[in-house]
C-alpha positions in Angstrom: -41.9 50.6 35.4 -40.2 51.9 32.3 -37.8 50.1 30.0 -35.0 52.0 28.3 -33.3 50.4 25.4 -30.0 51.7 24.2 -28.0 51.1 21.1 -24.2 51.0 21.4 -22.1 51.5 18.4 -18.6 50.1 18.4 -16.0 52.7 17.5 -13.4 51.4 15.0 -10.0 50.7 16.6 -6.7 51.8 15.1 -5.8 49.3 12.4 -2.2 50.2 12.2 -2.4 49.6 8.5 0.3 51.0 6.2 -1.3 53.1 3.5 0.6 54.4 0.4 -1.1 56.1 -2.5 -0.2 58.1 -5.5 -1.7 59.0 -8.9 -0.7 56.8 -11.8 -1.3 59.5 -14.4 -0.5 63.2 -14.7 -2.7 65.2 -12.4 -5.0 67.5 -14.3 -8.5 68.8 -14.3 -11.6 67.4 -15.9 -10.6 63.7 -16.4 -10.4 60.6 -14.1 -7.0 60.4 -12.4 -6.3 56.8 -11.2 -4.9 56.6 -7.7 -3.2 53.3 -6.7 -3.7 52.7 -3.0 -1.4 50.0 -1.4 -2.4 48.7 2.0 -0.4 46.4 4.2 -1.4 45.0 7.6 0.7 45.4 10.8 2.8 42.4 9.7 3.7 44.1 6.4 1.5 41.7 4.4 -1.0 43.0 1.7 -4.4 43.7 3.2 -7.1 42.3 1.0 -10.8 42.5 1.5 -10.8 46.0 3.1 -13.3 48.8 2.6 -11.2 51.6 1.0 -12.5 55.0 0.3 -10.8 58.1 -1.2 -12.1 61.6 -0.7 -10.9 64.7 -2.5 -11.7 68.2 -1.2 -10.7 71.8 -1.2 -11.5 74.5 1.2 -14.9 74.8 -0.5 -17.2 72.1 0.9 -19.0 71.9 -2.4 -15.8 70.5 -4.0 -15.9 67.3 -1.8 -16.1 64.0 -3.7 -16.1 60.6 -2.1 -15.3 57.4 -4.0 -15.1 53.7 -3.1 -11.9 52.1 -4.3 -11.9 48.8 -6.2 -9.5 46.0 -5.1 -7.4 44.9 -8.1 -5.0 42.6 -6.3 -4.7 41.7 -2.6 -3.7 44.9 -0.9 -4.0 47.0 -4.0 -7.0 49.3 -4.7 -7.8 51.8 -7.4 -10.0 55.0 -7.2 -10.4 57.5 -10.0 -11.4 60.9 -8.8 -12.0 63.9 -11.1 -10.5 67.2 -10.0 -13.0 69.8 -11.3 -10.6 72.8 -11.2 -7.0 73.6 -10.5 -5.7 74.4 -7.0 -4.7 72.7 -3.8 -6.7 69.6 -3.0 -6.6 67.3 0.0 -6.7 63.6 -0.8 -7.9 61.5 2.2 -7.8 57.7 2.2 -9.6 55.6 4.8 -9.1 51.8 5.1 -11.4 49.8 7.3 -11.4 46.0 7.9 -12.8 43.9 10.7 -13.6 46.9 12.9 -10.2 48.5 12.5 -9.6 51.7 10.7 -6.5 53.7 9.5 -6.5 57.0 7.6 -4.0 59.1 5.7 -4.1 62.5 4.0 -1.9 64.1 1.3 -2.0 67.5 -0.4 -2.1 67.5 -4.2 -1.5 70.6 -6.3 -3.6 70.4 -9.5 -2.3 72.7 -12.2 
């Protein structure tokens, strides 16, 4: 008789969170650029206590940087990536809370 044990991992469900993000300084290379990330729940209320990450990347995989955003107020988070060089970058934000996840991506041109 053999016993087989399996581990099941729950897949995050769609959180239907509203995510808005933008830089709060002039986008340039070589310095931290604060991004304010605002997150609301499905009822349009600020979503506090979430895990918020911001990833920047170009077409070169070596350019990828992942940061954990810090909550400054309920539903407001800050991450400060450094763009190493000029060009087109993808900025990807992921918000996860209570097993629900929502993502959003924007393109940013760094002069």
